[in-house]
C-alpha positions, 0 to 999 in steps of 0.5 A, spaced: 500 500 500 505 504 501 509 502 495 503 503 491 502 510 494 509 512 493 510 510 486 503 513 484 505 520 483 512 517 480 508 513 475 503 519 473 509 524 472 513 519 467 513 522 460 514 518 454 521 517 451 524 517 444 523 509 444 516 509 447 512 514 442 505 516 443 499 515 438 500 522 436 507 521 434 506 515 430 500 518 426 505 524 425 510 520 422 506 516 418 502 522 415 509 525 414 512 519 410 505 519 406 506 526 405 513 526 403 511 520 398 506 524 395 511 530 394 516 526 390 510 523 386 508 530 384 515 533 382 517 526 378 510 525 374 510 527 367 502 527 367 500 534 369 493 533 371 496 527 376 501 532 378 496 537 380 492 531 384 498 529 388 499 536 390 492 536 393 494 530 397 501 533 399 497 539 401 492 535 405 497 531 408 500 538 411 493 540 414 493 533 417 500 535 420 498 541 423 491 538 426 496 533 430 500 539 432 493 542 435 494 548 430 487 547 428 486 554 425 493 554 421 490 547 418 483 550 416 487 556 412 491 550 409 485 547 406 481 553 404 487 557 401 491 552 398 487 546 397 481 550 395 484 555 392 491 555 389 490 547 386 483 549 383 486 555 380 492 550 377 487 545 375 483 551 371 489 553 368 491 546 366 484 545 363 484 552 359 490 552 356 488 545 354 494 541 357 495 534 355 491 529 360 496 523 358 504 523 359 507 529 357 514 529 354 515 536 355 514 536 362 521 533 363 526 539 361 532 534 362 535 538 368 533 533 373 540 533 377 541 540 377 534 541 380 535 536 385 541 539 387 538 546 388 532 542 392 537 539 396 541 545 398 534 549 399 532 544 403 538 544 407 538 551 408 531 551 410 532 546 416 538 550 418 535 556 419 529 553 422 533 549 427 538 555 428 532 560 429 528 555 434 533 552 438 532 555 444 524 556 443 520 553 448 512 553 448 508 555 454 503 550 455 499 554 460 498 559 455 493 559 449 495 554 443 500 556 439 496 555 433 489 557 435 486 563 432 487 568 438 495 566 438 495 567 430 491 573 430 495 576 436 502 574 433 500 577 426 497 583 427 502 585 433 509 583 430 508 581 423 503 587 421 508 590 416 510 584 412 503 582 412 501 589 409 507 589 404 505 582 402 498 584 400 501 591 396 506 586 392 500 581 391 496 587 388 502 590 384 502 583 381 495 583 379 495 590 376 501 588 372 498 582 370 492 586 367 496 591 364 500 586 360 494 582 358 491 588 355 497 590 352 498 583 349 490 584 346 491 591 343 498 588 340 494 582 337 488 586 335 493 591 331 496 586 328 490 583 325 487 589 323 494 590 319 494 583 316 486 585 314 488 591 310 494 588 307 489 582 304 
């Protein structure tokens, strides 16, 4: 009885170690492997439509990873913006440009090794920057969840409001530039057609 009472708090305070992962950690690893495999298929397949669909799987896997990290707000933003908007835009672009449905030889530029070298270097630099930036960062478990709407909104509009607004202005400038270039191209095409009609 005394031994059980003495060992109770010790057993309750024992944390999971590296060799005894929890169910969430196992699920995180499995989903991460599936997401990594989908990302590899996305960049290696020669079928453009299949690449877009595998991109949906990749971004969906990232959303599941965010859910497992209790960042529900970031997960839903991932689904709504990337899966629900960006990928749909890519699919519409493929359909409107009459991209081939089957295998496309033009999808392989022959620069696989150069692209692989750049990708590995970029991944290594990203990992190094993230590890170096968050090496001594600790999460306050007593405060709000790191991925909650409250924490994300407070961090965004207190610490990152200037980059956020600069990014919105940059996107607006890109949109205006695209409209100007498309109108200019249409005007030049109309002028060319008129000149060809006059010559005939």
